[in-house]
N, C-alpha and C positions, 0 to 999 in steps of 0.2 A: 500577414501579408503573403507569406508563402502558401498558406491554405487557400487564399483567394485565387492565386495563380493555378493551383491544382484544380479548384472548382471550375475555373474558366476553361482550362484544358479539357476537363471532363465534359463540360457542356459542348465544347467544340466537337469533340469526338462523337457525342450523341447526336448532334446536329447533322454531322456528315453522314451518319448511318440512317437517317430518316428518309422515307420515300416521299414522293410528291404530295400524296394525299395528306400525310401527317403535317408536312410543312404548310400546306394550304390552310389546314385547320388551325394551326398555331398562328399564322399570319392573320387570319380572319378574327380570331379571338383578340389578339392584341390591337387590331385595327378598331374593333368595337370598343375596347377599353379606352383607347386613345380618343375616340370620338366622345365618349362619356366625359372624360377629363376636360376636353376642350369646351364642352357645353357648360360644365361646372365653372370653369375659369371665366367664360364669357359672362355667365350670370353674376358671378362675384364682381367682375369688373364693372358691369352696368350698375350694380348696387352701390359700389364704391363711388362711381361718378355721380349717382343721384344724391348721395349723402354729402358729397364734397361742397364746401363753400369756395367756389371757383375764384381764382385770382388769374385773370386773363392777361396774357403777355403777347404783344404784337410780334409776329414773325415776318420779316421782310425778305426771306431767302428767295432764291431764284425761282419764281413762279410766274414768269412773264410779266413782272411788274405788279402783280396782285399780292396783297397781303392776306394773312389769316391770323387767327388768334389760337393760342394754346394755353391750357390751364397749367400753371406752375405746379400745382399739387397732384393732380390725377392724370394729366396728359391729354385730356379731352380736347378735341379739335373743333374749331368753329370758324 
């Protein structure tokens, strides 16, 4: 646990010493990685919804008197 704190402090010090170009490059890299992960999660979610044998449950929450249905298993909205 103490090693983690040391590593975090070291990273903070390195981060503070970086210039704008380096920070922009790192942010861009992580933004791209985040977008890739979001795409993978979306694909897997769709695949999960397609394979699901839906059990629809009516939801009458405050929607101006209109109801909708949610799948109990995968959370798909209809």
